[in-house]
C-alpha positions as CSV (number, residue, x, y, z in Angstrom):
1,M,6.0,-2.4,3.2
2,S,9.6,-1.4,4.0
3,K,8.9,2.0,2.2
4,L,6.1,2.7,4.8
5,V,7.9,1.6,7.9
6,K,9.2,5.1,9.7
7,I,9.4,3.6,13.0
8,P,10.6,0.0,13.5
9,L,9.1,-2.1,16.5
10,N,11.6,-3.3,19.0
11,E,9.3,-6.4,19.7
12,P,10.0,-9.7,17.9
13,C,7.3,-10.5,15.2
14,S,6.7,-13.1,12.4
15,A,5.0,-10.3,10.4
16,A,6.7,-7.2,9.0
17,C,5.9,-4.3,11.7
18,G,6.1,-1.0,11.5
19,C,4.5,2.4,12.1
20,L,2.5,4.6,9.9
21,D,2.3,8.5,10.5
22,G,-1.2,9.6,10.0
23,E,-2.4,13.2,9.7
24,H,-3.0,13.6,13.3
25,D,-1.7,10.1,14.7
26,E,0.3,7.2,14.2
27,Y,-0.8,3.9,13.6
28,K,0.5,0.5,14.1
29,V,0.8,-1.6,10.7
30,V,1.1,-5.1,10.9
31,T,1.3,-7.2,7.7
32,W,0.9,-10.8,7.0
33,D,1.7,-12.2,3.9
34,T,0.5,-15.6,2.6
35,A,1.6,-15.0,-0.9
36,G,-1.6,-17.2,-1.8
37,Q,0.0,-20.5,-1.0
38,P,-2.0,-23.2,-0.2
39,M,-0.3,-24.2,3.0
40,Y,-1.5,-21.0,4.3
41,S,-4.9,-21.1,2.9
42,S,-5.6,-24.6,4.6
43,S,-4.4,-23.6,8.0
44,M,-6.4,-20.6,8.3
45,Q,-8.4,-19.9,11.3
46,P,-11.0,-17.4,12.4
47,T,-8.8,-16.4,15.2
48,Y,-6.3,-14.8,12.6
49,L,-9.0,-12.2,11.9
50,E,-10.0,-11.0,15.3
51,N,-7.9,-8.1,15.8
52,H,-7.5,-7.2,12.1
53,Q,-9.2,-4.2,11.0
54,I,-8.0,-3.9,7.4
55,I,-7.3,-6.7,5.0
56,L,-5.5,-6.3,1.6
57,F,-6.1,-8.9,-1.2
58,V,-3.2,-8.6,-3.5
59,Y,-2.9,-10.3,-6.8
60,D,-0.4,-10.0,-9.6
61,I,-2.0,-8.3,-12.8
62,T,0.3,-10.7,-15.0
63,D,-1.0,-13.9,-13.8
64,K,-5.0,-14.0,-13.9
65,D,-5.0,-17.0,-11.6
66,T,-4.1,-14.9,-8.9
67,L,-7.2,-12.8,-9.0
68,E,-9.4,-15.9,-9.2
69,N,-7.5,-17.5,-6.5
70,L,-8.6,-14.6,-4.3
71,D,-12.4,-15.9,-3.8
72,K,-11.6,-18.2,-1.1
73,Y,-9.5,-15.7,1.0
74,L,-12.6,-13.4,0.5
75,K,-15.0,-16.0,1.3
76,F,-13.2,-16.9,4.4
77,T,-12.7,-13.4,5.7
78,K,-16.8,-12.7,4.8
79,E,-17.6,-15.8,7.0
80,N,-15.3,-14.6,9.8
81,N,-15.7,-11.1,9.7
82,V,-15.9,-10.2,13.5
83,N,-15.1,-6.6,13.3
84,N,-16.2,-4.9,10.1
85,Q,-12.8,-4.9,8.3
86,V,-11.9,-2.8,5.2
87,H,-11.3,-4.8,2.3
88,V,-8.8,-3.4,-0.5
89,L,-8.1,-5.0,-3.8
90,V,-4.7,-4.6,-4.9
91,G,-3.4,-5.7,-8.7
92,N,0.4,-5.7,-7.9
93,K,3.2,-5.4,-10.4
94,S,2.0,-2.4,-12.5
95,D,5.7,-1.7,-13.2
96,L,6.1,-4.9,-15.4
97,C,3.3,-3.8,-17.8
98,E,4.4,-0.3,-18.3
99,E,8.4,-0.5,-18.7
100,I,9.9,0.9,-22.1
101,D,13.4,0.0,-23.3
102,E,16.0,2.6,-24.4
103,S,14.9,2.3,-28.0
104,G,11.1,3.1,-27.1
105,D,9.8,-0.5,-27.6
106,A,8.1,-2.4,-24.8
107,S,10.5,-4.5,-22.8
108,E,10.1,-8.2,-22.5
109,Q,8.4,-8.1,-19.6
110,P,5.4,-10.4,-18.5
111,R,2.2,-9.4,-20.5
112,R,-0.8,-7.9,-18.5
113,E,-3.4,-10.5,-18.0
114,V,-5.7,-8.7,-15.7
115,P,-6.9,-5.5,-17.5
116,F,-7.5,-2.6,-14.9
117,E,-11.4,-2.9,-15.5
118,C,-11.4,-6.7,-14.6
119,G,-9.7,-5.5,-11.2
120,L,-12.2,-2.8,-10.6
121,K,-15.2,-5.0,-11.7
122,Y,-14.2,-7.8,-8.9
123,A,-13.5,-4.9,-6.4
124,M,-17.1,-3.4,-7.0
125,K,-18.9,-6.6,-7.0
126,N,-17.2,-7.5,-3.6
127,G,-17.6,-4.0,-1.8
128,M,-13.8,-3.3,-2.0
129,T,-11.7,-0.2,-2.7
130,F,-9.5,-1.0,-5.7
131,Y,-5.9,0.1,-6.6
132,E,-3.3,-0.8,-8.9
133,A,0.2,-0.7,-7.5
134,S,4.0,-1.7,-7.8
135,A,5.6,-3.0,-4.5
136,K,8.8,-2.7,-6.4
137,S,8.9,0.9,-7.3
138,G,6.4,2.1,-4.4
139,F,3.8,3.4,-6.7
140,N,0.4,3.7,-5.0
141,V,1.6,1.7,-1.7
142,S,1.8,4.7,0.7
143,K,-1.6,5.7,-0.9
144,I,-3.5,2.3,-0.4
145,F,-2.4,2.1,3.5
146,E,-3.4,5.8,4.0
147,A,-6.7,5.4,2.2
148,A,-7.4,2.5,4.1
149,I,-6.7,3.8,7.5
150,T,-8.7,6.8,6.7
151,E,-11.6,4.2,5.8
152,K,-11.3,2.5,9.0
153,I,-11.5,5.7,10.7
154,E,-14.4,6.8,9.0
155,R,-16.2,3.8,9.4
156,M,-15.7,3.9,13.1
157,N,-16.5,7.4,13.4
158,S,-20.1,6.8,11.4
159,S,-20.7,3.8,13.9
160,W,-20.4,6.1,17.1
161,K,-22.8,8.5,16.0
C-alpha cells in the first residue's frame, strides 16, 4: 500500500490510509489487513463492512491453505453485503516463484503451491476479479487498486441509469 499512497492523511487511523489519484478524481483508500489471523475472523462484525466498497481477498501463492481459508471470509462478506462491494482475489508473493539466481538456476525460494489457474477458477466461481501480485516488488499493486475503483464506479454509474 505504501507504493500507492500519494498524500498521507493527517487523521489518526488504525488502518493504512492514503489517497489514490484516479483519472479525474482522487479517492480515499483505507485498508484493513487481517492477515487471515483467527483473532480477527472470530471478532468480525457486519458493521465492519458497512462503508466498504471494495474488498481484496489476498492469499499466498506459496501456501495453498491461505486460499482455502478465504472461504470463511468470503461467506461472511456475502452474508453481510450491504452495499454491493467489489470483490477482488489477489494471489500474492508472485516474486518468490519467479526469481532466478545469477547462475540461471531457480533460487531456493518457496515453491508455488497454488497454480495461477486455481486462483482464476476460484475467482470465477465466486464472481471476483483475479490478479497475481507482489507486495514486495509492487508488481500489479497499482493496477489492482485502479481496476477495483474503476469497477466500483462503473457499477455505481450503471445502477443510476
